[in-house]
N, C-alpha and C positions, 0 to 999 in steps of 0.2 A: 522090180524096175528093169526095163529094157531100154537100151540107148543105141543111137546111131551117131557115132562120132564122124563129123564131116571135115575133111582136110582143107587146106588153104584155098579159099574161094577166089581171092584177089579180083573181085569185081566181075567174075564170070557168072552172071545171073542166069543165062539160058541153061548152062550146064547144071547149075544148082537146081533149077526147076525140074530138069530131066532126072537128076539124081533122086529128088524127092518122089517123083512119079515112080521110079523103079523100086524105091524103098516102100512103096505102098501108101504114101501120104496123099491126102485129099486137100485141095485148096478151099478154104472157108474164110470169108471176110478178109481177104488179102493175106492170110497166113496159111501155113501148111500144118494139118492135124493128122495124126495117125489114128485110124479107127480102133486100134488095139492099145492106144495110149503110150506108144513108144515116145521117147524123148530125144530130139536131135540135140547134139552138142557141137557148137562151132568152135573150132580149134585155133581161132585167131587168124590174123592176116586176111580179113574179109574184104579189104580194099586194096587199091593200087595196082597199076599196070593193066588190068582188065577193062572192058568197055562200060561196065555198069556199077561202079563202086558205090555211088550215092543210093541207088535203088537197093543194093545189097544191105547197106547200112539201115535203110528204112525198114526192110523186111526183118532183119535180125533184131532191131529195136522192138518192132511190133511183137515178134514171137517171144523174145526174152523178157522185155520190160513190161510192155502193155498187157500181154495175155499170159505171160509166165508159162509158155508151152515149150520152151527150149532153154538151153543153157549156153554160156559163152565164156571163153577165157581169152585174154588178149594176146596178140603177138607183137613182134617188134614193129611191124608196119602200123598196127593199131596205136602203139605207144607214140609213134612219130606223128600220126594224124591228131592224136589227143593233144600233144604239145603244140602243134600248129593251131588248133582251135583255141588253145589257151592264150595264143598270141606270142608264143616263144619264137625266137629266130631259128627256124628249122630249115635246113637245106631242102629245096624241092627237087629231089632226085630219087633214083631207084624206084620210080613208080608213083611217088607222092605227087609229082607234078601233074599226072593224069587225073588223080582224084581232085586236086585243087582246081584244075581247069573245069571239071564237071561242076564242082561246087560254085565256082565264080559265074558259071553260065546260068545259075538259078536266079530267080527273082529274090530281092532282098529278104522278104518275109520267109521264103522257102529256105534261104541260106541260114537264117536264124533258127528255124525249126530243126534243120539237119544238124547244125552245130550243137544245139541243146540236146538232141537225141543221142548223138554220139558221145558227148561228154557224160551224160547220164549212164549210158550203156557201159562205158569204160570204168567210170568211178564206182559202179556197183558190181563190177566183175571181180571174182576171186583171181588171185595170181595164177592158181592152178586148181583143178577140182579133184577132191578125193571122193570117190564113189564106192564105198565099201560094199554096197548092195550087189555090184557087179565086179568087185575086186579089181578096180582100175583107178589109175591116176591119169588125168587129162592135162597135159602141159604142152604149150605151143612148141617149144624146142626140146622138150624132154626134161627129165629130172633124175638126179642120182638118188639111189635108195636112201642114203644118209641125209639127204636134204628134205625128204618128205616130212611135213609138219612145220617146216620153217618158212618164213617169208622175209628174211633179212635181204639186204642189198645184194649180197653174193648170190643168193638163190634167185632173186628177181632177174639179175643179169643172165644167169644160166637158163632160166625158163624162157626168157624172151629171145636170147641170142645163141643159145647152145654153149658147148664147152669150148669157148674161144681161146686162142693161144696168144692173141695180140699180133700175130703175123698174118701176112696176106699172100694169096696167089698172085701170079703175074697180071691176071685180068682184074685184080682189085677185090676178089672175093676173100672173105676172112678164112683163114685156116682153122679148122675146128678138130678137136680130138673126137675119136669115135667112142663116146662114153657108153654107148649101148653094149659094147663088147664086155664091159666089166659089170654090167647091171646084174645084181643077184637077188633082187626083190621077188616076192611071191605074188605081187599085184601086177597086172598089165600096166605098162606106161604107153599111152597112145599119144603120139606127137606128130609134128610135121616140120615146117621151117626149111628143111633142106630137100630140094626137089630130087626125087628118085623116079626111075622109069616104071617101077612096079613096087607095090607095098613091100617094105623090108622088115622082116621079122628077125630079131636077134635076141636071144634069151627070152625074157617075157616083155619085150618092147616091140612096137610096130610103128614105123614111119609111114604115114598115109598122105604125105604131100607128094602127089604124083604129077606135079607141075602142070596143072590145068591151064594156067595163064601162059605157059610156054608150049602149049600145043599137044600135051600128052593126054591127061585124063584127070577127072575129079573122082575121089575115092571116099567111101564111107566104111567104117569098121563097126560091125554090130556086136554088141555084148548083151547077154552072156553067150550068145551063139558062136562068137569068134568067126564071124562070116564077113567077107569082103564084097562090097558092091562097087562097081566101077562104071563110069560113063565116059565116052571119049570126048576130048576137047574140040571146040570149034575154032580155036585160036591158031595162029601160025606156029609151026614147030621150030623151036630154037634148041638145037642139040647141045650146045656148050653150057647150057644152064643146069644140066643134070649131073648129080654127083655119082661118081663110080667108086665102089668100095672093094674093087678087085685087088 
């Protein structure tokens, strides 16, 4: 097995197309196939904030569910969109409002199709992926070594939101512990969720959310090669959205 883990797309369809091209994928019947059978793995947060969230949902659904040519784990934004589609009273903020606006602009029958596609995608997704063939765990916001194998509520919160403290920065962003510093597992943990300006490797963890939707880049991590592939973002740059670990 050879995989290409793709960081937080957040509706940045053009950049995703470009990344697939750079990774050697070919477009066939509206999905991307690698001639050598590599498997793309979407790391969650495929929607919100960016310009083409609905088209990204349709592409990921086609690749993961319809054709089984890719894998997907959910992120916190995916969880929020899922709850919105279930009819829950979800605050339309932090980017959800842009996805909802795209959704409401569709014709009614298209709305129903997209809603059903995303619900199916989400409900069939594992909380995180264990891929022993490439000695890796794929989890949206990361995972502690001792949590691997568990799917209880505590682990779900960690995988979707990170190691949250319950406290907040002045700008409203949650304060999170730097769990990667203490990771001592022998499998790679490939994650995103917290935008960084360049892929961050700590112990055997790598954060590949390089903030495409905030104007930086979209990143893929290839295993077993341990190779990074990056394409520049076409979105406006927003400096304050990036986490510094200095």
